[in-house]
BALOBA-1460 file (C-alpha; in Angstrom, 3 decimals):
// residues 392
<rec num="1" residu="m" x="69.941" y="0.454" z="33.398"/>
<rec num="2" residu="d" x="71.118" y="-1.936" z="36.100"/>
<rec num="3" residu="a" x="70.507" y="-1.918" z="40.150"/>
<rec num="4" residu="s" x="73.938" y="0.470" z="40.160"/>
<rec num="5" residu="a" x="73.168" y="2.922" z="37.560"/>
<rec num="6" residu="s" x="69.826" y="3.009" z="39.231"/>
<rec num="7" residu="q" x="70.658" y="4.039" z="42.161"/>
<rec num="8" residu="r" x="73.748" y="6.414" z="41.351"/>
<rec num="9" residu="f" x="70.561" y="8.291" z="39.072"/>
<rec num="10" residu="a" x="68.482" y="8.235" z="41.882"/>
<rec num="11" residu="l" x="70.848" y="9.791" z="44.260"/>
<rec num="12" residu="i" x="71.816" y="12.471" z="41.350"/>
<rec num="13" residu="s" x="67.881" y="13.104" z="40.892"/>
<rec num="14" residu="e" x="67.727" y="13.010" z="44.436"/>
<rec num="15" residu="n" x="65.603" y="16.621" z="45.981"/>
<rec num="16" residu="l" x="65.674" y="18.202" z="42.653"/>
<rec num="17" residu="a" x="63.102" y="19.944" z="41.480"/>
<rec num="18" residu="e" x="63.408" y="18.549" z="37.724"/>
<rec num="19" residu="v" x="65.577" y="16.472" z="35.752"/>
<rec num="20" residu="m" x="65.307" y="17.892" z="32.104"/>
<rec num="21" residu="n" x="66.815" y="15.276" z="29.131"/>
<rec num="22" residu="p" x="67.495" y="12.401" z="31.489"/>
<rec num="23" residu="e" x="67.517" y="9.935" z="29.288"/>
<rec num="24" residu="i" x="71.169" y="11.535" z="28.790"/>
<rec num="25" residu="l" x="72.219" y="10.679" z="31.777"/>
<rec num="26" residu="e" x="70.622" y="7.623" z="31.856"/>
<rec num="27" residu="k" x="72.429" y="6.354" z="28.792"/>
<rec num="28" residu="i" x="75.727" y="7.412" z="30.266"/>
<rec num="29" residu="l" x="75.149" y="5.415" z="33.652"/>
<rec num="30" residu="a" x="74.004" y="2.536" z="31.999"/>
<rec num="31" residu="e" x="77.473" y="2.605" z="30.148"/>
<rec num="32" residu="g" x="79.377" y="2.569" z="33.298"/>
<rec num="33" residu="r" x="80.909" y="5.859" z="32.475"/>
<rec num="34" residu="h" x="80.748" y="9.048" z="34.367"/>
<rec num="35" residu="p" x="78.581" y="12.113" z="33.541"/>
<rec num="36" residu="k" x="80.903" y="15.318" z="34.062"/>
<rec num="37" residu="i" x="78.758" y="17.852" z="35.167"/>
<rec num="38" residu="y" x="78.969" y="21.682" z="35.896"/>
<rec num="39" residu="w" x="76.973" y="24.413" z="38.425"/>
<rec num="40" residu="g" x="78.361" y="27.995" z="37.664"/>
<rec num="41" residu="t" x="77.570" y="31.352" z="40.140"/>
<rec num="42" residu="a" x="78.468" y="34.283" z="39.056"/>
<rec num="43" residu="t" x="81.045" y="36.133" z="41.634"/>
<rec num="44" residu="t" x="78.655" y="39.318" z="42.444"/>
<rec num="45" residu="g" x="77.082" y="39.364" z="45.597"/>
<rec num="46" residu="r" x="79.018" y="37.625" z="48.890"/>
<rec num="47" residu="p" x="77.814" y="34.403" z="49.216"/>
<rec num="48" residu="h" x="75.286" y="33.898" z="51.894"/>
<rec num="49" residu="c" x="74.205" y="30.639" z="53.513"/>
<rec num="50" residu="g" x="71.650" y="29.423" z="50.587"/>
<rec num="51" residu="y" x="75.078" y="28.166" z="49.073"/>
<rec num="52" residu="f" x="75.309" y="25.185" z="51.240"/>
<rec num="53" residu="v" x="71.859" y="23.999" z="48.990"/>
<rec num="54" residu="p" x="73.889" y="23.636" z="45.724"/>
<rec num="55" residu="a" x="76.810" y="21.930" z="47.728"/>
<rec num="56" residu="v" x="74.913" y="19.482" z="49.448"/>
<rec num="57" residu="k" x="73.819" y="18.398" z="45.954"/>
<rec num="58" residu="i" x="77.253" y="18.502" z="44.615"/>
<rec num="59" residu="a" x="78.341" y="16.181" z="47.510"/>
<rec num="60" residu="q" x="75.423" y="13.764" z="46.304"/>
<rec num="61" residu="l" x="76.757" y="14.059" z="42.760"/>
<rec num="62" residu="l" x="80.165" y="13.022" z="43.714"/>
<rec num="63" residu="a" x="79.130" y="10.531" z="45.677"/>
<rec num="64" residu="a" x="76.871" y="9.090" z="42.417"/>
<rec num="65" residu="g" x="80.350" y="9.130" z="40.593"/>
<rec num="66" residu="c" x="79.968" y="12.461" z="38.515"/>
<rec num="67" residu="e" x="82.886" y="14.530" z="37.540"/>
<rec num="68" residu="v" x="82.134" y="18.059" z="39.020"/>
<rec num="69" residu="v" x="83.178" y="21.159" z="37.371"/>
<rec num="70" residu="i" x="82.015" y="24.394" z="39.049"/>
<rec num="71" residu="l" x="82.572" y="27.638" z="37.115"/>
<rec num="72" residu="l" x="83.404" y="30.938" z="39.322"/>
<rec num="73" residu="a" x="81.825" y="33.362" z="36.603"/>
<rec num="74" residu="d" x="83.273" y="36.360" z="36.728"/>
<rec num="75" residu="i" x="82.912" y="37.576" z="33.281"/>
<rec num="76" residu="h" x="79.120" y="36.602" z="33.795"/>
<rec num="77" residu="g" x="79.019" y="38.399" z="36.902"/>
<rec num="78" residu="f" x="80.223" y="41.980" z="35.416"/>
<rec num="79" residu="l" x="77.861" y="41.814" z="32.128"/>
<rec num="80" residu="d" x="74.844" y="41.331" z="34.705"/>
<rec num="81" residu="n" x="74.145" y="45.324" z="34.567"/>
<rec num="82" residu="l" x="77.491" y="45.871" z="36.400"/>
<rec num="83" residu="k" x="76.882" y="44.165" z="39.250"/>
<rec num="84" residu="a" x="80.346" y="43.132" z="39.710"/>
<rec num="85" residu="p" x="82.580" y="46.187" z="38.977"/>
<rec num="86" residu="i" x="85.312" y="45.202" z="36.721"/>
<rec num="87" residu="e" x="87.543" y="46.501" z="38.968"/>
<rec num="88" residu="l" x="86.582" y="44.177" z="41.602"/>
<rec num="89" residu="v" x="85.629" y="40.923" z="39.663"/>
<rec num="90" residu="d" x="89.410" y="39.592" z="39.946"/>
<rec num="91" residu="n" x="89.137" y="39.370" z="43.958"/>
<rec num="92" residu="r" x="85.229" y="38.902" z="44.278"/>
<rec num="93" residu="a" x="85.947" y="35.835" z="41.774"/>
<rec num="94" residu="k" x="88.838" y="34.567" z="44.503"/>
<rec num="95" residu="y" x="86.724" y="35.068" z="47.512"/>
<rec num="96" residu="y" x="84.301" y="33.109" z="45.839"/>
<rec num="97" residu="g" x="86.760" y="30.427" z="45.418"/>
<rec num="98" residu="l" x="87.763" y="30.354" z="48.974"/>
<rec num="99" residu="v" x="84.015" y="30.432" z="50.228"/>
<rec num="100" residu="i" x="82.652" y="26.902" z="48.489"/>
<rec num="101" residu="k" x="85.844" y="25.175" z="48.924"/>
<rec num="102" residu="a" x="84.887" y="26.270" z="52.851"/>
<rec num="103" residu="i" x="81.255" y="25.352" z="52.256"/>
<rec num="104" residu="l" x="81.858" y="22.080" z="50.227"/>
<rec num="105" residu="e" x="84.485" y="21.225" z="52.909"/>
<rec num="106" residu="a" x="81.719" y="21.971" z="55.881"/>
<rec num="107" residu="v" x="79.358" y="19.161" z="54.195"/>
<rec num="108" residu="g" x="81.941" y="16.658" z="53.858"/>
<rec num="109" residu="v" x="82.859" y="17.141" z="50.758"/>
<rec num="110" residu="p" x="86.178" y="16.162" z="49.493"/>
<rec num="111" residu="t" x="87.351" y="19.241" z="47.487"/>
<rec num="112" residu="e" x="89.934" y="17.362" z="45.639"/>
<rec num="113" residu="k" x="87.637" y="16.221" z="43.380"/>
<rec num="114" residu="l" x="86.155" y="18.930" z="42.079"/>
<rec num="115" residu="k" x="87.671" y="21.220" z="39.242"/>
<rec num="116" residu="f" x="87.368" y="24.947" z="39.301"/>
<rec num="117" residu="v" x="87.692" y="26.542" z="36.572"/>
<rec num="118" residu="l" x="87.336" y="30.569" z="36.088"/>
<rec num="119" residu="g" x="85.242" y="31.842" z="33.322"/>
<rec num="120" residu="s" x="87.683" y="34.327" z="32.149"/>
<rec num="121" residu="s" x="90.501" y="31.960" z="31.253"/>
<rec num="122" residu="y" x="88.746" y="30.354" z="28.422"/>
<rec num="123" residu="q" x="85.726" y="32.890" z="27.636"/>
<rec num="124" residu="k" x="88.281" y="35.209" z="25.961"/>
<rec num="125" residu="n" x="89.521" y="32.210" z="23.867"/>
<rec num="126" residu="p" x="89.101" y="33.065" z="20.080"/>
<rec num="127" residu="e" x="86.866" y="29.736" z="19.435"/>
<rec num="128" residu="y" x="84.602" y="30.964" z="21.969"/>
<rec num="129" residu="i" x="84.347" y="34.679" z="21.216"/>
<rec num="130" residu="m" x="83.459" y="33.147" z="18.067"/>
<rec num="131" residu="d" x="80.578" y="30.808" z="18.904"/>
<rec num="132" residu="v" x="79.567" y="34.270" z="20.966"/>
<rec num="133" residu="y" x="79.379" y="36.037" z="17.464"/>
<rec num="134" residu="r" x="77.830" y="32.758" z="15.567"/>
<rec num="135" residu="m" x="74.821" y="32.695" z="18.403"/>
<rec num="136" residu="a" x="74.438" y="36.306" z="18.416"/>
<rec num="137" residu="s" x="73.479" y="35.897" z="14.650"/>
<rec num="138" residu="l" x="70.898" y="33.199" z="15.615"/>
<rec num="139" residu="v" x="69.375" y="34.432" z="18.796"/>
<rec num="140" residu="s" x="67.110" y="37.213" z="18.659"/>
<rec num="141" residu="e" x="66.450" y="40.072" z="20.984"/>
<rec num="142" residu="h" x="63.220" y="38.502" z="22.513"/>
<rec num="143" residu="d" x="64.559" y="35.335" z="23.203"/>
<rec num="144" residu="a" x="67.855" y="36.615" z="24.921"/>
<rec num="145" residu="k" x="65.845" y="38.354" z="27.004"/>
<rec num="146" residu="k" x="62.959" y="35.817" z="27.511"/>
<rec num="147" residu="a" x="65.922" y="33.465" z="28.264"/>
<rec num="148" residu="g" x="67.512" y="35.588" z="30.868"/>
<rec num="149" residu="a" x="64.192" y="37.072" z="32.334"/>
<rec num="150" residu="e" x="64.838" y="35.303" z="36.159"/>
<rec num="151" residu="v" x="68.713" y="35.501" z="36.049"/>
<rec num="152" residu="v" x="69.709" y="38.619" z="34.374"/>
<rec num="153" residu="k" x="68.593" y="42.429" z="36.140"/>
<rec num="154" residu="q" x="65.596" y="43.549" z="33.978"/>
<rec num="155" residu="t" x="65.753" y="47.188" z="33.467"/>
<rec num="156" residu="s" x="64.526" y="49.922" z="30.774"/>
<rec num="157" residu="n" x="67.024" y="50.435" z="28.270"/>
<rec num="158" residu="a" x="68.934" y="47.790" z="29.627"/>
<rec num="159" residu="p" x="72.653" y="47.705" z="28.360"/>
<rec num="160" residu="l" x="73.553" y="45.331" z="25.821"/>
<rec num="161" residu="s" x="75.796" y="42.539" z="27.832"/>
<rec num="162" residu="g" x="72.570" y="41.395" z="29.727"/>
<rec num="163" residu="l" x="71.772" y="40.122" z="26.281"/>
<rec num="164" residu="l" x="75.226" y="38.425" z="25.884"/>
<rec num="165" residu="y" x="74.803" y="36.709" z="29.299"/>
<rec num="166" residu="p" x="72.683" y="33.700" z="28.615"/>
<rec num="167" residu="i" x="74.892" y="33.325" z="25.403"/>
<rec num="168" residu="l" x="77.625" y="32.483" z="27.431"/>
<rec num="169" residu="q" x="75.952" y="30.130" z="29.819"/>
<rec num="170" residu="v" x="74.463" y="27.968" z="27.255"/>
<rec num="171" residu="l" x="77.997" y="28.252" z="25.033"/>
<rec num="172" residu="d" x="79.973" y="27.413" z="28.536"/>
<rec num="173" residu="e" x="77.924" y="23.916" z="28.362"/>
<rec num="174" residu="q" x="79.965" y="22.910" z="25.085"/>
<rec num="175" residu="h" x="83.669" y="24.534" z="26.051"/>
<rec num="176" residu="l" x="83.633" y="23.099" z="29.366"/>
<rec num="177" residu="d" x="82.510" y="19.731" z="27.536"/>
<rec num="178" residu="v" x="80.062" y="18.908" z="30.026"/>
<rec num="179" residu="d" x="77.482" y="16.174" z="29.870"/>
<rec num="180" residu="a" x="74.811" y="18.018" z="32.356"/>
<rec num="181" residu="q" x="74.147" y="21.837" z="34.379"/>
<rec num="182" residu="f" x="73.253" y="21.784" z="37.353"/>
<rec num="183" residu="g" x="71.490" y="25.020" z="38.394"/>
<rec num="184" residu="g" x="68.273" y="26.513" z="40.568"/>
<rec num="185" residu="m" x="65.046" y="26.470" z="38.976"/>
<rec num="186" residu="d" x="65.076" y="30.346" z="37.696"/>
<rec num="187" residu="q" x="67.200" y="29.470" z="35.635"/>
<rec num="188" residu="r" x="64.827" y="26.888" z="33.907"/>
<rec num="189" residu="k" x="64.096" y="29.899" z="30.803"/>
<rec num="190" residu="l" x="67.423" y="29.377" z="29.981"/>
<rec num="191" residu="f" x="68.575" y="25.569" z="29.874"/>
<rec num="192" residu="v" x="65.481" y="25.432" z="27.418"/>
<rec num="193" residu="a" x="67.064" y="27.678" z="25.645"/>
<rec num="194" residu="g" x="70.519" y="25.700" z="25.716"/>
<rec num="195" residu="k" x="68.325" y="22.773" z="24.238"/>
<rec num="196" residu="e" x="67.264" y="24.994" z="21.400"/>
<rec num="197" residu="w" x="70.070" y="27.293" z="20.742"/>
<rec num="198" residu="l" x="73.438" y="24.810" z="21.248"/>
<rec num="199" residu="p" x="71.718" y="22.404" z="18.060"/>
<rec num="200" residu="k" x="72.006" y="25.464" z="16.210"/>
<rec num="201" residu="l" x="75.538" y="25.525" z="16.101"/>
<rec num="202" residu="g" x="76.174" y="21.488" z="15.714"/>
<rec num="203" residu="y" x="76.845" y="21.174" z="18.954"/>
<rec num="204" residu="r" x="74.645" y="18.622" z="21.083"/>
<rec num="205" residu="q" x="71.889" y="18.682" z="23.903"/>
<rec num="206" residu="r" x="72.523" y="18.589" z="27.590"/>
<rec num="207" residu="a" x="70.648" y="17.427" z="30.159"/>
<rec num="208" residu="h" x="69.592" y="20.029" z="33.454"/>
<rec num="209" residu="l" x="69.855" y="18.968" z="36.637"/>
<rec num="210" residu="l" x="67.283" y="21.849" z="38.373"/>
<rec num="211" residu="n" x="67.087" y="22.420" z="42.356"/>
<rec num="212" residu="p" x="63.912" y="23.725" z="43.784"/>
<rec num="213" residu="m" x="64.164" y="27.673" z="44.931"/>
<rec num="214" residu="v" x="64.614" y="27.284" z="49.079"/>
<rec num="215" residu="p" x="62.720" y="30.375" z="50.543"/>
<rec num="216" residu="g" x="64.935" y="33.246" z="52.480"/>
<rec num="217" residu="l" x="64.185" y="34.090" z="55.763"/>
<rec num="218" residu="n" x="61.743" y="36.823" z="55.270"/>
<rec num="219" residu="g" x="59.828" y="34.334" z="53.169"/>
<rec num="220" residu="g" x="60.647" y="35.290" z="49.384"/>
<rec num="221" residu="k" x="63.932" y="34.199" z="47.443"/>
<rec num="222" residu="m" x="67.170" y="34.427" z="49.581"/>
<rec num="223" residu="s" x="69.320" y="37.002" z="48.166"/>
<rec num="224" residu="s" x="72.539" y="38.499" z="48.353"/>
<rec num="225" residu="s" x="70.888" y="41.427" z="47.729"/>
<rec num="226" residu="e" x="68.482" y="41.203" z="50.414"/>
<rec num="227" residu="e" x="69.848" y="41.574" z="54.144"/>
<rec num="228" residu="d" x="67.139" y="40.698" z="55.939"/>
<rec num="229" residu="s" x="66.536" y="37.204" z="53.876"/>
<rec num="230" residu="k" x="69.958" y="35.795" z="54.386"/>
<rec num="231" residu="i" x="72.509" y="34.813" z="56.846"/>
<rec num="232" residu="d" x="76.307" y="35.770" z="55.795"/>
<rec num="233" residu="l" x="78.317" y="32.777" z="56.021"/>
<rec num="234" residu="l" x="80.360" y="35.084" z="58.435"/>
<rec num="235" residu="d" x="77.691" y="36.157" z="60.777"/>
<rec num="236" residu="t" x="78.977" y="35.635" z="63.852"/>
<rec num="237" residu="p" x="76.318" y="32.941" z="66.490"/>
<rec num="238" residu="e" x="74.608" y="36.218" z="67.947"/>
<rec num="239" residu="v" x="73.788" y="37.888" z="64.394"/>
<rec num="240" residu="i" x="72.425" y="34.294" z="63.250"/>
<rec num="241" residu="t" x="70.518" y="33.533" z="66.551"/>
<rec num="242" residu="k" x="69.285" y="37.378" z="65.966"/>
<rec num="243" residu="k" x="68.215" y="36.855" z="62.365"/>
<rec num="244" residu="l" x="66.130" y="33.664" z="63.130"/>
<rec num="245" residu="k" x="64.422" y="34.792" z="65.900"/>
<rec num="246" residu="k" x="62.661" y="37.259" z="63.341"/>
<rec num="247" residu="a" x="62.326" y="35.227" z="60.017"/>
<rec num="248" residu="e" x="59.146" y="34.457" z="58.929"/>
<rec num="249" residu="c" x="57.793" y="30.723" z="59.999"/>
<rec num="250" residu="a" x="54.075" y="31.139" z="60.529"/>
<rec num="251" residu="p" x="52.715" y="27.915" z="62.647"/>
<rec num="252" residu="k" x="51.453" y="25.567" z="60.784"/>
<rec num="253" residu="v" x="51.909" y="26.578" z="57.705"/>
<rec num="254" residu="v" x="54.802" y="24.248" z="55.738"/>
<rec num="255" residu="e" x="54.962" y="25.958" z="52.203"/>
<rec num="256" residu="g" x="57.264" y="29.030" z="52.065"/>
<rec num="257" residu="n" x="58.754" y="28.355" z="55.183"/>
<rec num="258" residu="g" x="62.510" y="29.318" z="55.081"/>
<rec num="259" residu="v" x="63.597" y="27.598" z="58.135"/>
<rec num="260" residu="l" x="62.024" y="24.262" z="57.533"/>
<rec num="261" residu="a" x="62.973" y="24.379" z="53.987"/>
<rec num="262" residu="f" x="66.220" y="24.862" z="54.976"/>
<rec num="263" residu="v" x="66.391" y="21.386" z="57.436"/>
<rec num="264" residu="e" x="65.076" y="19.672" z="54.480"/>
<rec num="265" residu="y" x="67.455" y="21.346" z="51.874"/>
<rec num="266" residu="v" x="70.532" y="21.476" z="53.975"/>
<rec num="267" residu="l" x="70.522" y="20.244" z="57.653"/>
<rec num="268" residu="l" x="69.062" y="16.683" z="57.065"/>
<rec num="269" residu="p" x="71.291" y="16.190" z="54.325"/>
<rec num="270" residu="a" x="74.241" y="17.625" z="55.048"/>
<rec num="271" residu="a" x="73.526" y="14.920" z="58.246"/>
<rec num="272" residu="t" x="72.910" y="12.566" z="56.007"/>
<rec num="273" residu="l" x="76.706" y="12.840" z="54.265"/>
<rec num="274" residu="k" x="78.001" y="12.829" z="57.501"/>
<rec num="275" residu="g" x="76.592" y="9.412" z="58.631"/>
<rec num="276" residu="t" x="73.915" y="10.620" z="60.795"/>
<rec num="277" residu="a" x="70.408" y="11.303" z="59.049"/>
<rec num="278" residu="e" x="68.746" y="12.935" z="61.339"/>
<rec num="279" residu="f" x="67.448" y="16.364" z="63.067"/>
<rec num="280" residu="k" x="66.752" y="17.028" z="66.577"/>
<rec num="281" residu="v" x="64.880" y="19.659" z="68.367"/>
<rec num="282" residu="e" x="65.292" y="19.630" z="71.797"/>
<rec num="283" residu="r" x="62.183" y="19.791" z="74.711"/>
<rec num="284" residu="t" x="63.771" y="20.267" z="77.624"/>
<rec num="285" residu="r" x="61.784" y="23.444" z="78.465"/>
<rec num="286" residu="d" x="58.670" y="21.835" z="78.912"/>
<rec num="287" residu="n" x="60.077" y="18.299" z="80.196"/>
<rec num="288" residu="l" x="59.391" y="16.851" z="77.064"/>
<rec num="289" residu="p" x="61.552" y="13.949" z="75.081"/>
<rec num="290" residu="t" x="63.540" y="15.461" z="72.593"/>
<rec num="291" residu="l" x="62.143" y="15.245" z="68.692"/>
<rec num="292" residu="v" x="64.130" y="13.335" z="66.349"/>
<rec num="293" residu="y" x="63.659" y="13.404" z="62.782"/>
<rec num="294" residu="n" x="64.885" y="11.383" z="60.019"/>
<rec num="295" residu="n" x="62.903" y="12.219" z="56.985"/>
<rec num="296" residu="i" x="60.562" y="15.718" z="56.393"/>
<rec num="297" residu="k" x="57.253" y="14.576" z="55.649"/>
<rec num="298" residu="q" x="57.687" y="13.477" z="59.133"/>
<rec num="299" residu="m" x="59.309" y="16.920" z="60.022"/>
<rec num="300" residu="h" x="56.009" y="18.505" z="58.201"/>
<rec num="301" residu="d" x="53.105" y="16.237" z="59.783"/>
<rec num="302" residu="d" x="54.566" y="17.516" z="62.789"/>
<rec num="303" residu="y" x="54.415" y="21.480" z="62.444"/>
<rec num="304" residu="q" x="51.092" y="21.151" z="60.552"/>
<rec num="305" residu="n" x="49.528" y="19.023" z="63.857"/>
<rec num="306" residu="d" x="51.804" y="21.724" z="65.652"/>
<rec num="307" residu="v" x="53.910" y="18.966" z="67.744"/>
<rec num="308" residu="l" x="56.565" y="21.186" z="65.974"/>
<rec num="309" residu="t" x="56.682" y="24.639" z="66.947"/>
<rec num="310" residu="p" x="57.967" y="28.039" z="65.572"/>
<rec num="311" residu="q" x="59.573" y="28.304" z="69.188"/>
<rec num="312" residu="l" x="60.808" y="24.895" z="69.132"/>
<rec num="313" residu="l" x="62.106" y="24.777" z="65.513"/>
<rec num="314" residu="k" x="64.058" y="28.377" z="65.183"/>
<rec num="315" residu="p" x="66.415" y="27.572" z="68.525"/>
<rec num="316" residu="a" x="67.102" y="23.830" z="66.720"/>
<rec num="317" residu="v" x="67.705" y="25.366" z="63.743"/>
<rec num="318" residu="t" x="69.846" y="28.245" z="64.795"/>
<rec num="319" residu="a" x="71.958" y="25.699" z="66.709"/>
<rec num="320" residu="a" x="72.227" y="23.322" z="63.806"/>
<rec num="321" residu="l" x="73.354" y="26.335" z="61.452"/>
<rec num="322" residu="i" x="75.588" y="27.567" z="63.717"/>
<rec num="323" residu="e" x="77.662" y="24.313" z="64.559"/>
<rec num="324" residu="l" x="77.596" y="23.575" z="60.489"/>
<rec num="325" residu="m" x="79.380" y="27.585" z="59.761"/>
<rec num="326" residu="a" x="81.841" y="26.917" z="62.149"/>
<rec num="327" residu="p" x="84.547" y="25.614" z="60.157"/>
<rec num="328" residu="i" x="83.862" y="28.175" z="57.671"/>
<rec num="329" residu="q" x="84.157" y="30.607" z="60.334"/>
<rec num="330" residu="t" x="86.909" y="29.398" z="62.168"/>
<rec num="331" residu="a" x="88.868" y="29.163" z="58.707"/>
<rec num="332" residu="f" x="88.053" y="32.440" z="57.827"/>
<rec num="333" residu="q" x="89.840" y="33.537" z="61.115"/>
<rec num="334" residu="a" x="92.743" y="31.696" z="60.440"/>
<rec num="335" residu="s" x="93.411" y="33.168" z="57.161"/>
<rec num="336" residu="k" x="95.006" y="36.808" z="56.594"/>
<rec num="337" residu="e" x="94.799" y="35.919" z="53.071"/>
<rec num="338" residu="w" x="91.122" y="35.155" z="52.824"/>
<rec num="339" residu="q" x="90.535" y="38.481" z="55.363"/>
<rec num="340" residu="e" x="92.864" y="40.465" z="52.876"/>
<rec num="341" residu="i" x="90.907" y="39.634" z="49.601"/>
<rec num="342" residu="t" x="87.825" y="39.918" z="51.496"/>
<rec num="343" residu="l" x="88.434" y="43.725" z="52.003"/>
<rec num="344" residu="k" x="89.351" y="44.305" z="48.069"/>
<rec num="345" residu="a" x="86.290" y="42.038" z="46.778"/>
<rec num="346" residu="y" x="83.605" y="44.170" z="49.048"/>
<rec num="347" residu="p" x="85.375" y="47.387" z="49.927"/>
<rec num="348" residu="p" x="83.595" y="49.073" z="52.887"/>
<rec num="349" residu="p" x="81.393" y="52.277" z="52.003"/>
<rec num="350" residu="e" x="83.317" y="55.192" z="52.164"/>
<rec num="351" residu="k" x="82.139" y="57.652" z="54.894"/>
<rec num="352" residu="k" x="80.859" y="60.998" z="54.104"/>
<rec num="353" residu="q" x="82.297" y="63.974" z="55.312"/>
<rec num="354" residu="k" x="79.972" y="66.122" z="57.581"/>
<rec num="355" residu="k" x="79.407" y="69.684" z="55.876"/>
<rec num="356" residu="v" x="80.355" y="72.471" z="58.545"/>
<rec num="357" residu="k" x="77.928" y="74.903" z="58.570"/>
<rec num="358" residu="d" x="79.365" y="78.720" z="59.576"/>
<rec num="359" residu="k" x="76.825" y="80.066" z="61.866"/>
<rec num="360" residu="g" x="78.539" y="83.226" z="62.058"/>
<rec num="361" residu="s" x="78.928" y="85.218" z="65.104"/>
<rec num="362" residu="r" x="75.143" y="86.045" z="65.669"/>
<rec num="363" residu="h" x="74.753" y="82.815" z="67.535"/>
<rec num="364" residu="p" x="74.861" y="81.507" z="71.544"/>
<rec num="365" residu="g" x="78.622" y="80.290" z="72.082"/>
<rec num="366" residu="a" x="80.033" y="82.732" z="69.665"/>
<rec num="367" residu="a" x="81.315" y="84.591" z="72.137"/>
<rec num="368" residu="g" x="83.525" y="82.280" z="73.037"/>
<rec num="369" residu="k" x="85.614" y="82.224" z="69.992"/>
<rec num="370" residu="p" x="89.143" y="83.142" z="69.940"/>
<rec num="371" residu="a" x="89.707" y="86.419" z="69.761"/>
<rec num="372" residu="a" x="92.043" y="85.936" z="66.094"/>
<rec num="373" residu="n" x="88.722" y="84.529" z="64.863"/>
<rec num="374" residu="a" x="87.045" y="87.437" z="65.239"/>
<rec num="375" residu="e" x="90.023" y="89.385" z="64.334"/>
<rec num="376" residu="q" x="89.918" y="87.530" z="61.005"/>
<rec num="377" residu="k" x="86.249" y="88.384" z="60.125"/>
<rec num="378" residu="s" x="86.932" y="92.144" z="60.918"/>
<rec num="379" residu="a" x="90.200" y="91.918" z="58.447"/>
<rec num="380" residu="d" x="87.995" y="90.696" z="55.858"/>
<rec num="381" residu="l" x="85.298" y="93.895" z="55.981"/>
<rec num="382" residu="p" x="85.622" y="96.989" z="53.897"/>
<rec num="383" residu="e" x="87.583" y="99.671" z="55.572"/>
<rec num="384" residu="r" x="85.750" y="102.103" z="57.110"/>
<rec num="385" residu="p" x="86.237" y="105.836" z="55.876"/>
<rec num="386" residu="k" x="88.184" y="108.309" z="58.134"/>
<rec num="387" residu="t" x="86.766" y="111.178" z="60.213"/>
<rec num="388" residu="v" x="88.321" y="114.348" z="60.999"/>
<rec num="389" residu="e" x="88.564" y="113.317" z="64.541"/>
<rec num="390" residu="n" x="90.389" y="109.935" z="63.774"/>
<rec num="391" residu="a" x="92.166" y="110.990" z="60.754"/>
<rec num="392" residu="s" x="95.332" y="112.037" z="62.390"/>
């Protein structure tokens, strides 16, 4: 590869955990062509601030001259153990489209260069369906479960839809006509399956770009289904501040630190994309000069040496995150369409009606009940037999 192609590949692979079959991309770049790469997301739970991680990488892919396709995988969301009920799939796909565009614009990505594709727009085509049947005849139950182990919800006696999920994702590479797929490390088994399965149908292998899994605020994986692990994109500044105050952030510990990881994979790269490759930590309370970081290694060293403490780090990350999310929240407040789609895609749970117990008449306060109530109760009693005295 010439210097230009090498620089483009360096940008494509920056901050990735792994690149599988890099020679595929290197060859395309050496020929002066533009690699076509897709990133897909199943339209299930509400996207959180962890979506900034792929957004930053998508911005870098565009800067490297790649064509980028974003797949809103509505059918995948339905197949994954009914995480997205069929009645809500359409509105959730619309919600994801609006949110992802807003996230990308927040990190300076020109969204007009992106191509958004709805999974159901081509996954119902006869050619695609026939490929699903062909692949299903060649892939064993064991291999399908293994491929989807980290992505598809695993349950005992699971529905067959979970076995179809990895088959669809592999076939998407062919039917979207891409050179590579981009995703998280949790999809590695699925990407390995893609390398093995596509040639069985006579299709070419693709390269795979794997993002590291960024820890959530509670130290585990950042997940839509775990409220304490994530910050919702529409959380208010007060809620963001509260969640980051509670976040796990052990002093001197870099490994598994979700707050530091967010700086590494979102805030520093986002600042670089905007032309200011730095992250600032104010120390006004201690009357010390501001800490300015241009790279994550410098930041890790200071954190391990207790120069940068959780008490300093958390407020700095809070301020930077609130600033980064402000355009998204402004766009949401200005869009009646987005607000209406949110309610349709994620309707609030119905409130359970409280059952009112009939305590009868022998309890405190019963004497104050209306006479009509007492008359009704006496009317419900069986009629007493008449005596000789009251017979007349």
